[in-house]
Residue frames as qw, qx, qy, qz and C-alpha x, y, z in Angstrom:
[[0.817, -0.171, -0.101, 0.542, 40.53, 58.01, 101.25],
 [0.355, 0.470, 0.038, 0.807, 41.27, 61.47, 100.05],
 [0.251, -0.432, -0.470, 0.728, 41.41, 64.28, 102.70],
 [0.203, 0.867, 0.396, -0.225, 39.37, 67.43, 102.47],
 [0.002, -0.826, 0.357, 0.436, 42.56, 69.22, 101.14],
 [0.902, 0.426, -0.008, -0.078, 43.37, 66.14, 99.11],
 [0.182, 0.762, -0.619, 0.063, 47.00, 65.83, 99.99],
 [0.964, -0.171, 0.192, -0.071, 48.48, 62.38, 99.95],
 [0.209, 0.764, -0.609, -0.033, 52.02, 60.87, 99.86],
 [0.993, -0.095, 0.063, -0.027, 53.34, 57.29, 99.52],
 [0.094, -0.759, 0.639, 0.083, 56.95, 56.52, 100.22],
 [0.969, 0.228, -0.045, -0.089, 58.34, 53.52, 98.24],
 [0.080, -0.644, 0.755, 0.095, 61.53, 51.41, 98.49],
 [0.423, 0.207, -0.837, -0.277, 62.21, 47.79, 97.46],
 [0.398, -0.191, -0.894, 0.075, 60.96, 45.91, 100.53],
 [0.415, -0.656, -0.195, -0.599, 59.17, 48.46, 102.62],
 [0.794, -0.483, -0.320, 0.188, 61.16, 47.45, 105.79],
 [0.588, -0.213, -0.106, 0.773, 64.03, 50.00, 105.80],
 [0.206, 0.019, 0.132, 0.969, 63.96, 53.24, 103.87],
 [0.265, -0.466, -0.452, -0.712, 60.25, 53.90, 103.01],
 [0.555, -0.623, -0.550, 0.036, 58.99, 53.12, 106.65],
 [0.450, -0.373, -0.205, 0.785, 61.60, 55.55, 108.08],
 [0.078, 0.131, 0.282, 0.947, 60.58, 58.19, 105.56],
 [0.417, -0.565, -0.596, -0.390, 56.81, 57.52, 106.27],
 [0.572, -0.577, -0.491, 0.315, 57.48, 57.90, 110.10],
 [0.381, -0.151, -0.028, 0.912, 59.63, 60.95, 109.66],
 [0.084, -0.303, -0.401, -0.861, 57.12, 62.75, 107.49],
 [0.464, -0.600, -0.623, -0.191, 54.24, 61.77, 109.83],
 [0.506, -0.524, -0.382, 0.568, 56.04, 63.27, 112.81],
 [0.207, -0.037, 0.133, 0.968, 56.96, 66.46, 110.93],
 [0.234, -0.402, -0.455, -0.759, 53.35, 66.96, 109.72],
 [0.535, -0.649, -0.537, 0.065, 51.99, 66.20, 113.30],
 [0.456, -0.388, -0.216, 0.772, 54.52, 68.71, 114.80],
 [0.038, 0.085, 0.328, 0.940, 53.28, 71.31, 112.08],
 [0.409, 0.342, 0.518, -0.668, 49.63, 70.62, 113.03],
 [0.495, 0.387, -0.384, -0.677, 49.04, 69.33, 109.43],
 [0.144, -0.146, 0.977, 0.061, 48.83, 65.63, 109.89],
 [0.455, 0.442, 0.667, -0.391, 45.05, 65.64, 109.57],
 [0.443, 0.718, -0.065, -0.533, 45.40, 67.16, 106.14],
 [0.266, 0.552, -0.743, -0.269, 47.46, 64.41, 104.73],
 [0.990, -0.009, 0.083, -0.110, 47.09, 60.60, 103.92],
 [0.059, 0.738, -0.672, 0.023, 50.56, 59.25, 104.59],
 [0.966, -0.075, 0.227, -0.095, 51.76, 55.63, 103.78],
 [0.005, 0.624, -0.735, -0.266, 54.60, 53.53, 102.47],
 [0.938, 0.231, 0.172, -0.194, 54.89, 50.54, 100.31],
 [0.493, -0.389, 0.692, 0.357, 57.31, 48.20, 98.46],
 [0.537, 0.482, -0.451, -0.525, 57.89, 47.62, 94.80],
 [0.331, 0.161, -0.929, -0.045, 58.39, 43.89, 95.80],
 [0.760, -0.439, -0.148, -0.456, 56.16, 41.51, 97.76],
 [0.562, 0.229, -0.708, 0.361, 59.13, 39.95, 99.76],
 [0.138, 0.022, -0.682, 0.718, 58.26, 41.37, 103.20],
 [0.431, -0.430, -0.364, -0.705, 54.35, 41.78, 103.06],
 [0.735, -0.559, -0.324, -0.205, 53.07, 41.97, 106.56],
 [0.711, -0.030, -0.356, 0.606, 56.52, 42.34, 108.16],
 [0.329, -0.892, -0.092, 0.296, 57.44, 44.96, 110.74],
 [0.267, 0.911, -0.298, 0.101, 60.17, 47.47, 109.76],
 [0.725, 0.266, -0.476, 0.421, 63.85, 46.21, 110.16],
 [0.631, -0.652, -0.331, 0.259, 64.88, 46.27, 113.80],
 [0.504, -0.108, 0.023, 0.856, 67.87, 48.61, 113.04],
 [0.004, -0.450, -0.341, -0.825, 65.51, 51.04, 111.41],
 [0.501, -0.711, -0.420, -0.259, 63.11, 50.92, 114.36],
 [0.659, -0.480, -0.188, 0.547, 66.05, 51.45, 116.89],
 [0.318, 0.124, 0.140, 0.930, 67.19, 54.44, 114.73],
 [0.249, -0.608, -0.429, -0.619, 63.69, 55.85, 114.75],
 [0.631, -0.678, -0.356, 0.125, 63.31, 55.32, 118.67],
 [0.612, -0.143, -0.094, 0.772, 66.60, 57.15, 119.00],
 [0.049, 0.183, 0.183, 0.965, 65.05, 60.14, 117.51],
 [0.224, 0.271, 0.660, -0.663, 61.82, 59.60, 119.47],
 [0.587, 0.229, -0.300, -0.716, 59.68, 58.63, 116.57],
 [0.515, 0.010, 0.821, -0.245, 57.41, 55.51, 116.65],
 [0.532, 0.250, -0.475, -0.655, 55.81, 53.50, 113.87],
 [0.643, 0.031, 0.709, -0.287, 53.48, 50.54, 113.78],
 [0.556, 0.532, -0.340, -0.541, 53.74, 50.15, 109.98],
 [0.748, -0.034, 0.660, 0.058, 53.61, 46.74, 108.26],
 [0.090, -0.345, 0.632, 0.688, 55.12, 46.26, 104.88],
 [0.661, 0.539, 0.464, -0.242, 52.78, 46.16, 101.80],
 [0.455, 0.134, 0.579, 0.663, 53.27, 46.07, 98.12],
 [0.221, 0.353, -0.094, -0.904, 52.29, 49.14, 95.99],
 [0.441, 0.423, 0.792, 0.011, 48.94, 48.43, 94.31],
 [0.235, 0.426, 0.515, 0.706, 47.44, 49.89, 91.11],
 [0.241, -0.852, -0.459, -0.075, 44.92, 51.74, 93.28],
 [0.503, -0.571, -0.086, 0.643, 47.86, 53.61, 94.90],
 [0.329, 0.086, 0.417, 0.843, 48.54, 55.33, 91.51],
 [0.152, -0.608, -0.516, -0.584, 44.86, 56.60, 91.41],
 [0.485, -0.784, -0.387, -0.011, 44.58, 57.64, 95.01],
 [0.587, -0.526, -0.015, 0.615, 48.03, 59.15, 96.04],
 [0.227, 0.964, -0.054, -0.123, 49.09, 62.68, 94.78],
 [0.206, 0.782, -0.586, 0.047, 52.78, 61.89, 95.27],
 [0.979, -0.154, 0.013, 0.132, 54.79, 58.62, 95.28],
 [0.062, 0.858, -0.501, 0.090, 58.35, 59.35, 96.44],
 [0.991, 0.019, -0.108, 0.076, 60.85, 56.56, 95.97],
 [0.581, -0.740, 0.245, 0.236, 64.40, 56.04, 97.14],
 [0.366, -0.399, 0.649, 0.534, 66.48, 54.97, 94.01],
 [0.297, 0.383, -0.548, -0.682, 66.46, 54.59, 90.22],
 [0.145, -0.053, -0.980, -0.129, 65.35, 50.94, 90.37],
 [0.127, 0.483, 0.720, -0.481, 62.33, 51.86, 92.46],
 [0.280, 0.549, -0.030, -0.787, 61.59, 54.79, 90.07],
 [0.261, 0.218, -0.770, -0.540, 61.77, 52.40, 86.96],
 [0.061, -0.244, -0.961, 0.117, 59.53, 49.81, 88.64],
 [0.150, 0.566, 0.523, -0.620, 56.93, 52.44, 89.67],
 [0.296, 0.478, -0.261, -0.785, 56.83, 54.17, 86.22],
 [0.175, 0.054, -0.914, -0.361, 56.43, 50.73, 84.59],
 [0.005, -0.361, -0.892, 0.272, 53.56, 49.91, 86.92],
 [0.158, 0.545, 0.286, -0.772, 51.98, 53.25, 86.51],
 [0.220, 0.328, -0.532, -0.749, 51.96, 52.96, 82.79],
 [0.199, -0.203, -0.934, -0.217, 49.45, 50.06, 83.13],
 [0.016, -0.535, -0.639, 0.552, 47.05, 52.22, 85.25],
 [0.187, 0.665, 0.552, 0.468, 44.40, 54.11, 83.23],
 [0.184, -0.901, -0.238, -0.312, 43.68, 56.78, 85.84],
 [0.730, -0.215, -0.261, 0.595, 46.99, 57.38, 87.34],
 [0.022, 0.955, 0.099, 0.278, 47.29, 60.75, 88.95],
 [0.700, -0.642, 0.052, 0.309, 50.31, 60.23, 91.15],
 [0.371, 0.848, -0.361, 0.115, 53.40, 62.26, 90.53],
 [0.960, -0.204, -0.026, 0.189, 56.26, 59.84, 90.84],
 [0.220, 0.889, -0.308, 0.258, 59.64, 61.11, 92.04],
 [0.662, 0.101, -0.534, 0.516, 62.80, 60.44, 93.84],
 [0.485, -0.808, -0.303, 0.140, 62.57, 61.51, 97.47],
 [0.616, -0.351, 0.086, 0.700, 66.13, 62.61, 97.20],
 [0.287, 0.576, 0.355, 0.678, 65.02, 65.16, 94.46],
 [0.335, -0.881, -0.220, -0.251, 63.96, 67.32, 97.49],
 [0.767, -0.406, -0.133, 0.479, 67.24, 67.05, 99.27],
 [0.042, 0.994, -0.065, -0.071, 68.92, 70.45, 99.88],
 [0.433, -0.609, 0.602, 0.282, 72.29, 68.69, 99.93],
 [0.600, 0.550, -0.387, -0.433, 71.48, 67.19, 96.47],
 [0.175, -0.249, 0.953, 0.004, 71.96, 63.53, 97.48],
 [0.589, 0.110, -0.376, -0.707, 69.53, 62.17, 94.92],
 [0.749, -0.072, -0.635, -0.174, 69.65, 58.46, 95.90],
 [0.529, -0.559, 0.479, -0.423, 68.93, 57.09, 99.36],
 [0.382, 0.345, -0.856, -0.053, 70.98, 53.93, 99.46],
 [0.854, -0.293, -0.332, -0.273, 69.44, 50.73, 100.85],
 [0.158, -0.675, 0.617, -0.372, 71.02, 50.17, 104.39],
 [0.933, -0.135, -0.071, -0.326, 69.80, 46.56, 104.59],
 [0.919, 0.115, -0.202, 0.318, 73.24, 44.96, 104.10],
 [0.225, 0.639, -0.293, 0.675, 74.97, 47.89, 106.03],
 [0.356, -0.136, -0.666, 0.641, 75.46, 48.96, 109.67],
 [0.154, -0.738, -0.558, 0.346, 73.59, 51.15, 112.11],
 [0.162, -0.529, 0.103, 0.827, 75.38, 54.11, 110.80],
 [0.020, 0.123, 0.685, 0.718, 73.84, 53.46, 107.36],
 [0.137, -0.674, -0.722, -0.074, 70.39, 53.56, 108.86],
 [0.252, -0.682, -0.193, 0.658, 71.35, 56.89, 110.55],
 [0.151, -0.224, 0.424, 0.864, 72.38, 58.22, 107.17],
 [0.075, -0.449, -0.766, -0.454, 69.00, 57.23, 105.66],
 [0.222, -0.748, -0.548, 0.300, 67.17, 58.78, 108.58],
 [0.197, -0.556, 0.024, 0.807, 69.15, 62.12, 108.08],
 [0.043, 0.041, 0.620, 0.783, 68.37, 62.10, 104.30],
 [0.152, -0.600, -0.760, -0.195, 64.68, 61.42, 104.92],
 [0.230, -0.718, -0.364, 0.547, 64.58, 64.35, 107.47],
 [0.160, -0.369, 0.290, 0.868, 66.17, 66.75, 104.94],
 [0.082, -0.125, -0.718, -0.679, 63.92, 65.63, 102.06],
 [0.202, -0.619, -0.759, -0.008, 60.66, 65.28, 104.03],
 [0.162, -0.629, -0.264, 0.713, 61.24, 68.80, 105.54],
 [0.013, -0.273, 0.407, 0.872, 61.75, 70.28, 102.01],
 [0.125, -0.304, -0.843, -0.425, 58.77, 68.30, 100.58],
 [0.190, -0.659, -0.693, 0.224, 56.44, 69.31, 103.33],
 [0.130, -0.564, -0.052, 0.814, 57.44, 73.01, 102.96],
 [0.046, 0.101, -0.603, -0.790, 56.63, 72.91, 99.27],
 [0.324, -0.359, -0.774, -0.408, 53.23, 71.22, 99.77],
 [0.143, -0.384, -0.690, 0.597, 51.97, 72.93, 102.92]]
């Protein structure tokens, strides 16, 4: 699964239907536009198993389409193997961070650096709020945060 340069990133939120698939799609497009996508393994996952197999939220897909970004992602739960194969696991809020650190502590060969995606935000908005119970505007806010954070993350790891 590792690429020749060995760069990999997994974006994580609670259900893998709102925030993390948006972040994954945004990052994939940026890496593609930069001609670097073949140097990366890019995926997203959930801390819960609630939506396994589901497509991203329709409002999230509409937001991505508005920005000319496509995704065919299907929700999946983070596995123990993810901690051994991904270099970076970037999550959206403190609850995700707690869940991931707890899960990572039971993995012997965990190599993943687990961080909040928002820690890369030049505007210092550390938490990317779940837009599930919100409006289209909330999905747009998530998109904008993901763009800022993914751009900074990609620049640091190119």
